[in-house]
C-alpha angles and dihedrals in degrees: 000000000000089000091055094049089051091052092050096049097041113105135262104006099040099045092040094051091050091048090051090051093049093049092048090051091051090049092048092051095061095056116129097254090054092051092048094047096046094048087047092055097042095045097050093041092055093047094048093047090053091048091050089050091053091048093052090045091057093049093046090052093057114080116228091014099159119158142104122271126247137017121022097350093056095048092044094050093049096036089232125166107231090222097046121109115244116235113252092225090064105040107026108119093222093060091062104037110112122185092251089060095056097076092052092047090051091051093050092048092048091048092054092044090051090052090051087054092047092049088051091048094050088059092047091051090049093049091043092054090049092049094047095045104035107009088240120151133169111272117264092241091067094066097069092044094052089044091056092045091054089044093055092052089049091052091050092049095049093047090049094049093048092047089052091049091051090049091050092050095048102040108014092243118160116279122209134164111247129201117241090224092050088050088054092048091046089051091054093048091049091052089049092051090047089052091049091047091052092045095047097037095236139073121261119221109254119235125228109291123258100249107169145027123276125206096266093047095049089048093049094047088055090053090049092053090049092065105087142103090245089062089044091053090055089048093049090053089051090053094045095049095040091049092045093054094041138335089241099050101074098084095043088051089049093056090046088055089052091049089052089049093052093047094054094041092049089052091055090046094054095045095046097042092052091050097048097041092050093048092062092069090073116047098209094049090048092056093044090052090049091050092051092047090050093052093047093048091048095047094044091046091054091050091056096041091052092045093242098126089124088077093064116106114266104248088198088068092052094043103023109199 
């Protein structure tokens, strides 16, 4: 241990290697897939928190309002038709967001964005340990497959958001940003409920939809985004540079890389959470922000699905690290 500390602290090799790892981590954290995933998390978290606040405020305003939340209890208490559209005035998140709620929404968005970054960092450390110890990396053919999977989820999210904007503009129905991962989960749950209905011969009352990330989901999405050859390439460079400088510098450089990754990801989390939460205080701005996010998601998803990610601007040229 003392020998390792001496190697890290010895100029110029030790400090230079750590700085290289830190800079590579910051650079990796501003890739397009990270920006898309983090804005997905922060936007839907802010929207869902506001919608929940509106729901609780409605309940608190009704005397003697005693019933469980979700599913049949919710529908029975309100006398709601499961297929009926909910008026925008009663369920739109922007209508219920008070200034005092903004801070709590930002904290929740930042917390989940941080978990995403930590999940990604865990995979980076695991890949780095494998690369340093065994020289093992994920095969090159996995990167295009993962890119297309992420692209399909972005296309689904963009299509849903634009469809929601059109419905809002035509009929005044509530508009709320949705997570592409939550859309996928809701699709699986819907298919399962349809299967149960066919099996049992009757429809089951649908519970309230899953509208935002939870801690485990955010962490898991970060881990999924960490599985790719681009991450492996960065890790391989860490192993090579660390090994070239000194046999004991690979692991410290790996952790410096993860610290840089967390720094850049947290910066994106803070900026995006402040923007999305603040936009909910004005309904029109909220819808415009959602439309822009939908177009961005749809276009970026098609780029990844078609394997054209090489045409994306090089963020390293904009922010040269």
